[in-house]
C-alpha positions as CSV (number, residue, x, y, z in Angstrom):
1,M,23.1,47.7,93.5
2,T,25.3,49.4,90.6
3,S,26.5,53.0,91.4
4,I,26.7,55.8,89.0
5,V,29.3,58.6,89.0
6,R,28.4,61.8,87.6
7,L,30.6,63.5,85.6
8,D,30.5,66.8,87.6
9,S,33.3,69.5,87.5
10,A,35.5,67.6,90.7
11,T,35.3,64.4,88.2
12,R,36.6,66.2,85.0
13,N,39.2,68.0,87.0
14,A,40.7,64.3,88.0
15,P,41.6,62.5,85.4
16,E,41.9,58.8,86.9
17,L,38.1,59.7,88.5
18,L,37.2,60.0,84.6
19,V,39.1,57.1,83.2
20,K,36.7,54.8,86.1
21,A,33.6,57.3,85.4
22,E,33.8,56.2,81.8
23,S,35.0,52.4,82.0
24,H,32.8,51.6,84.6
25,K,35.9,50.0,86.8
26,F,37.3,50.8,89.8
27,D,40.7,49.1,88.8
28,C,42.2,51.1,86.0
29,S,44.4,47.8,85.7
30,V,41.3,45.7,84.1
31,I,40.4,48.4,81.5
32,Y,41.2,47.4,78.4
33,T,38.8,49.5,75.9
34,L,38.5,53.0,76.5
35,R,36.5,56.1,75.1
36,L,36.0,59.5,75.6
37,V,35.1,61.0,72.7
38,G,34.2,65.0,73.0
39,K,35.0,65.3,76.9
40,N,36.6,69.0,75.9
41,L,39.8,67.5,76.9
42,S,43.0,69.8,76.4
43,T,45.5,67.2,77.8
44,I,46.3,63.3,78.1
45,S,46.5,62.3,81.6
46,G,44.9,59.9,84.1
47,L,46.2,56.6,82.0
48,Q,49.3,55.9,84.2
49,N,47.3,53.2,85.8
50,C,46.2,51.3,82.8
51,S,48.7,49.1,82.0
52,N,46.6,46.3,80.0
53,L,44.6,49.2,77.6
54,T,44.8,47.9,73.8
55,D,42.1,50.6,72.2
56,L,41.9,54.1,73.2
57,N,39.5,56.8,71.8
58,L,40.3,60.5,72.4
59,S,38.4,61.8,69.4
60,G,36.9,64.9,69.4
61,N,38.6,67.0,72.0
62,S,40.9,70.0,72.2
63,I,43.7,68.0,73.0
64,T,46.7,69.6,71.7
65,K,50.1,67.1,72.4
66,I,50.1,64.0,72.3
67,E,51.7,63.0,76.4
68,G,50.7,61.0,79.5
69,L,50.7,57.3,77.0
70,E,54.1,56.1,79.0
71,S,52.8,53.2,80.9
72,L,50.2,52.0,77.7
73,G,52.6,49.0,76.5
74,Q,50.0,46.6,75.5
75,L,48.1,49.7,73.5
76,R,47.0,48.4,70.0
77,R,44.4,51.4,68.4
78,L,44.5,55.1,68.9
79,D,42.0,57.5,68.5
80,L,43.3,61.1,68.3
81,S,41.1,62.1,65.6
82,S,39.2,65.7,65.6
83,N,41.7,67.6,67.9
84,Q,43.9,70.4,67.8
85,I,47.6,68.0,67.7
86,S,50.1,70.1,65.6
87,E,52.7,67.7,66.1
88,V,53.6,63.5,66.3
89,G,54.9,62.7,69.3
90,G,54.6,60.6,72.6
91,I,54.2,57.4,71.2
92,W,57.7,56.1,70.4
93,H,57.2,53.5,73.3
94,C,54.0,52.0,72.5
95,S,55.6,48.7,70.6
96,Q,52.1,47.0,70.3
97,L,50.4,50.0,68.5
98,E,49.0,48.9,65.2
99,T,46.3,51.5,64.3
100,L,46.7,55.2,64.3
101,Q,43.9,57.8,63.5
102,L,45.1,61.3,63.5
103,Q,42.2,63.2,60.6
104,D,41.2,66.6,61.4
105,N,44.1,68.0,63.4
106,K,46.8,70.5,62.5
107,L,49.6,68.5,60.8
108,A,50.8,71.5,59.0
109,D,53.4,69.2,56.8
110,L,55.2,65.7,56.4
111,R,58.1,66.9,59.3
112,A,54.8,67.2,61.7
113,I,54.7,63.5,61.3
114,H,58.1,62.4,62.2
115,L,58.2,59.9,60.1
116,K,61.4,58.2,60.6
117,E,60.2,57.5,64.3
118,L,57.1,55.9,63.2
119,N,58.7,53.2,61.0
120,E,60.5,52.3,64.5
121,L,56.9,51.6,65.7
122,P,57.0,47.7,64.9
123,A,53.5,47.1,65.0
124,L,52.3,50.0,63.3
125,K,50.0,48.8,60.3
126,A,47.0,51.5,59.6
127,L,48.1,55.3,59.4
128,Y,45.1,58.1,58.9
129,L,45.8,61.5,58.4
130,Q,42.2,61.9,56.6
131,N,39.7,59.7,55.7
132,L,39.4,57.8,52.3
133,D,36.6,60.1,50.9
134,R,39.5,62.6,51.4
135,T,37.6,64.6,54.3
136,R,39.3,65.5,57.4
137,Q,42.5,66.1,56.3
138,N,45.5,67.6,58.1
139,G,47.2,70.0,56.1
140,C,50.2,67.5,55.5
141,C,48.0,65.6,53.1
142,G,47.8,68.5,50.0
143,Q,51.7,68.4,49.8
144,P,53.2,67.2,46.2
145,G,53.9,63.6,46.9
146,Y,52.5,63.1,50.2
147,K,51.3,59.5,49.9
148,A,54.7,58.0,48.2
149,A,56.7,60.0,50.9
150,I,54.9,58.2,53.5
151,L,55.0,54.8,51.9
152,Q,58.8,55.1,50.9
153,A,59.3,56.1,55.0
154,L,56.6,53.1,56.3
155,P,57.6,50.0,54.1
156,S,56.0,48.0,56.6
157,L,52.3,49.6,56.3
158,Q,49.2,48.1,55.3
159,N,47.2,50.7,55.5
160,L,46.7,54.4,54.6
161,D,43.7,56.2,55.3
162,G,41.7,53.6,54.6
163,E,43.2,52.6,51.6
164,R,45.4,49.3,51.1
165,C,48.8,50.0,50.2
166,P,50.1,48.2,47.1
167,H,53.5,47.1,48.5
168,S,51.1,45.2,51.9
169,N,50.1,41.9,49.1
170,N,52.6,39.4,48.9
171,Y,52.1,38.6,45.2
172,A,54.3,35.8,45.1
173,E,52.0,34.6,48.1
174,L,48.9,35.3,46.2
175,A,50.6,33.4,42.8
176,A,51.3,30.3,44.7
177,E,47.8,29.6,46.3
178,M,46.4,31.0,42.8
179,E,48.9,27.7,41.5
180,E,47.8,25.2,43.9
181,L,44.2,25.9,43.1
182,V,44.7,25.8,39.8
183,N,46.8,22.3,40.3
184,N,44.6,20.6,42.8
185,A,41.3,21.5,40.9
186,E,38.1,19.5,41.7
187,P,37.2,18.1,38.3
188,P,33.8,19.5,37.1
189,K,30.5,18.1,37.8
190,Q,28.8,16.3,35.1
191,L,25.0,17.0,35.1
192,E,22.9,14.5,33.2
193,V,19.8,16.4,32.0
194,P,16.9,14.0,31.6
195,T,14.8,14.0,28.5
196,V,11.3,15.4,29.4
197,P,8.5,14.4,27.3
198,P,6.4,17.0,25.7
199,W,3.6,18.5,27.9
200,L,1.4,19.7,25.2
201,D,1.3,19.0,21.6
202,A,-1.1,20.3,18.8
203,A,-3.8,20.6,21.9
204,Q,-3.5,17.2,22.7
205,L,-2.0,16.0,26.0
206,S,0.7,13.3,26.6
207,L,0.1,11.7,29.8
208,D,1.7,7.9,29.1
209,V,4.7,8.8,31.4
210,I,2.3,9.8,34.1
211,A,-0.7,7.3,33.5
212,Q,1.8,4.7,34.2
213,K,2.8,5.8,37.9
214,D,-0.7,7.5,38.7
215,P,-3.9,6.1,37.2
216,D,-5.7,9.3,38.6
217,L,-3.9,11.5,36.7
218,D,-4.2,9.8,33.2
219,R,-8.5,10.4,34.0
220,A,-7.4,13.3,34.9
221,G,-5.3,14.6,32.0
222,V,-8.4,12.7,29.8
223,K,-10.7,15.2,31.4
224,L,-8.4,17.9,30.4
225,V,-8.4,17.3,26.9
226,K,-12.0,17.3,26.4
227,S,-12.2,20.2,28.4
228,L,-9.8,22.0,25.7
229,D,-11.8,20.4,22.8
230,E,-15.1,21.9,24.5
231,C,-13.3,25.3,24.8
232,H,-12.6,25.4,21.4
233,A,-16.1,24.6,20.0
234,L,-17.1,27.4,22.0
235,S,-14.6,29.4,20.7
236,S,-16.3,28.8,17.4
237,V,-19.7,29.2,17.8
238,L,-18.3,32.9,19.9
239,E,-16.9,33.8,16.5
240,Q,-20.0,32.6,13.9
241,E,-22.4,34.8,17.1
242,V,-20.1,37.9,16.9
243,A,-20.0,38.0,13.0
244,K,-23.9,37.7,12.9
245,C,-23.7,40.9,15.2
246,H,-21.5,42.5,13.1
247,K,-23.8,42.0,9.9
248,I,-27.1,43.3,11.6
249,L,-25.0,46.3,12.7
250,Q,-23.6,46.8,9.2
251,E,-27.3,46.3,8.3
252,S,-28.5,48.8,10.4
253,E,-25.7,51.3,9.6
254,K,-27.2,51.3,6.2
255,T,-30.9,51.5,6.6
256,R,-30.0,54.5,8.9
257,K,-28.2,56.0,6.0
258,E,-30.8,55.6,3.6
259,K,-33.9,57.1,5.7
260,S,-31.6,60.3,6.6
261,G,-31.1,60.7,2.7
262,N,-34.4,60.8,2.0
């Protein structure tokens, strides 16, 4: 029977109990992904036994300082967006960290990001200080030369604010791949367009090819041609009748006017 752990005030005051409750794991060492979103947390704690954690989401809280991550040597993704953080720190031991999300915090300028220390993280590939559409900005995002300064300080970065960094493209490798494709391109396929006999020519159905394969279709075709002839004859009769009606209407109109004149 699955037990349900209630997030009462006692649980909230015991960080590790909160971690276990949210992850549904009693053993913190087997927690690989943890979401503590919008839990009104003001500090980061209770993670000392989560040694195998790779994905941590603490967005939407009231955290003011990055701390308590010392044992997270396997951490690859850290989401601290929408908090109250004013300075980047406490992550320098996270050697496997690949993605760091810090949108909507209190990072006033580039000095608060500590770019030199960030560059020491060997696996860091993606950094978010605002969204791609420039929403949820930090104060530093409005500084002149913001993007250029970060790209220069973090040459290994591949993604800044959701936008691929120009220097992350290996143009020599792309050119080599393109050259290989051109040199080893498959020859174009030769398409043979069959000559199609006319289906309908001057109201005469050509059924020579079809008749050779199916006599029933030949008879059906002859019947169709006969029907077309009958339609044409009927059309001529209808035109004559319409002309007669038009003439009768003209005579009637003429007679009506003569009587009105008298």
